[in-house]
Each structure stands twice: as C-alpha cells, then as structure tokens.
C-alpha positions in Angstrom: 86.5 117.9 70.9 84.2 120.7 69.9 85.7 123.7 68.1 84.2 127.1 68.1 84.3 129.1 64.9 86.4 132.3 65.1 84.3 135.3 64.2 85.9 138.0 62.0 85.6 140.7 64.7 87.8 138.6 66.9 90.7 138.6 64.5 91.8 142.1 65.3 92.3 144.0 68.6 93.1 147.7 68.3 95.8 148.9 70.7 95.7 152.6 71.6 99.2 154.1 72.1 97.9 156.5 74.8 97.6 153.6 77.2 101.4 153.2 77.4 103.8 155.3 79.5 106.7 155.1 77.0 107.5 156.7 73.6 109.4 153.8 72.1 110.2 150.2 73.1 113.9 151.3 73.4 112.8 152.9 76.7 111.7 149.5 78.2 113.8 147.2 80.3 114.7 143.8 78.9 112.1 141.2 79.7 113.9 138.3 81.4 111.2 135.7 81.2 109.7 133.4 78.6 106.1 134.0 77.6 103.4 131.4 77.0 105.2 128.1 77.8 105.5 127.7 81.6 105.1 123.9 81.2 107.8 123.7 78.6 110.2 125.7 80.7 109.6 123.5 83.7 110.1 120.4 81.5 113.4 121.8 80.3 114.5 122.6 83.8 113.7 119.1 84.8 115.6 117.6 81.9 118.6 119.8 82.5 118.8 118.8 86.1 119.1 115.1 85.3 122.8 114.4 86.1 123.1 111.0 84.3 124.6 110.0 81.0 122.2 109.1 78.2 119.6 111.8 78.8 119.1 114.6 76.2 117.0 117.7 75.7 115.5 118.4 72.3 114.0 121.8 71.7 111.8 122.2 68.6 110.2 125.5 67.5 110.2 128.3 65.0 113.3 130.3 64.4 113.6 133.4 66.5 111.5 132.1 69.4 114.3 132.0 72.0 115.0 128.2 72.1 118.7 128.7 72.2 118.6 131.5 74.7 116.4 129.4 77.0 118.8 126.5 76.9 122.0 128.4 77.7 
C-alpha cells in the first residue's frame, strides 16, 4: 500500500467564526447521530439483533467516544 507524505500546510485548517450562525455551542441542538463509523454502527445493530444465546458484542475504543451511549 502506498502512503502519501503529509505536508505541514495540511496539518492545520483555520475555521472562521463568522461562518457560523450561533454565538456559543450551548445554542445548538444535541446531535443524535454517531460520526465517522457507519460500518461499525451497522455491525453493532446486526449483533444486537441476534436473538440467540452465546453471541456477544464487544466495543473497543478510547474513553469518551460514546461507546456506552451507542450500546444503550
């Protein structure tokens, strides 16, 4: 697999506050979806829907990423 070197100018992306229509994030509605892992979410749904004994779901990831929330 060929990897492309990451250039220094690609390490930072400036975000201009004027592009947003809110003052603080407290004004935003809660986001009720999980970002970035649609395949993992589908796999969990599949695993949870198995209604037989002996099947388990194991969620691995960094603390604070929403694993527990996703599974309840």
